[in-house]
N, C-alpha and C positions, 0 to 999 in steps of 0.2 A: 746670359741666360742662366737660369738655374735648372738642374736636372732633379726632378722629383719623381721617382718611379720611373713611368713610361711617359711623363708629361713634362714638357718644358715650360718654365714659367719665366716670363721678361716683362719688364715694363712696357706699357703700350707704345712707347717709342718704336719697338721692333716693326710694328706694322708699317711704319714709314721708311724705316731704315731696311727692312728687306726688299721693299720695291727700289730703293736708292741703289741697292747692292746687285739686284738684277740688272737695272738700266745701266749702272756702271760696267758690269761684265759685258754687256752687249756693246756698249761704247769701245771697249777694249779689244773687242772682238774674241773674247773668251767664252762667249755664249752667243749661238746664232739668234737673230733677232726673232725668228719664228717659235724659239724655245721660251722667249720671256713669257708670254701669255700662260703657257702650259705650266711653267714653274710657281707663277703667281697663283694659278688656279690651285695646284697642289698645296702650296702654303695655305691658301684660304679653307680648303678641304680640311687641312690638319686642324686648324683653328676651330672650325665647325665640329670635328670630331673630339673637340678638348684634348687634342695631343699638344697644343700649344695655349696656355692661359695667360691672359694679360693682368697685370696688375695696374690700376689706375693711376695716373699722376694726380697728385693732390698738393696743397701747400706745406704739408708736413714733410714730403718727400723731396720737394724743392729746397726747403730750409736744411734738411738733411744732407742733401747733395752740395749745398753750399759750405757747409760745415766740413764735410769731407775735402773739397777743395781746400780749405783753410788748414785742415789737420794734416795734409798730406804735402803740404807745399813747404819747402821747395824740394824735399826729398823726390816726389813725384809730381809732375805736373800734368793734371789730368785734363781733359777737354770736358765742355758742359755735359755732353750725351753720356759720357763714360761715367762720370759722378753720378746723374741720375739713374743709370743703370745699377750701379754699385750700393746707391741708397735704396733702391728697390730691392736687390739682394738682402741687404740687411734688414729690411721690413719683413722678410718672410721667414718662415721656418721651414725651409725647403733644402733639398740636397745640395751637392757641390755646384760652385759656379763654373761654367763653360763659358770661355771666351778665347779668342785668338789674337786680340788687340794686345799689344805691347805694353802698352801704358795702363791698360786695366789689370793685365797680370801683374806687372810691378806694384800696383796698388793693393791687389789683392794679398799678394805674399807679404807686402809692409804690415797690412792688417791682419795676417793670420788667417785667411779665409780658405776653406777647403775647396780645391780646384778638382774639376773633373778632368780626368785622363792625364 
């Protein structure tokens, strides 16, 4: 995710990944099942209020992600979705990158990207 002022900018992948994260937390007992719909609605409300803006995936981003995989290998072994998120970040002129993913952090440091917090 990219922090740009008060707006978070992310690949459209976040829409699916956020739901997956909620369901994963419910499955692991870290979020009560009845809270899942509330968290999802809050996320959708933030999207509707333009607090979260999505960058659409396209062929250029997919190619750029594949190029990142090649460029970073074998120093950093990225997963496909992380490469797509990094390609999205590199395609925007927004603020610092926000991630808690270890591999993505390694890649960001290797690429000299500005990190949030």
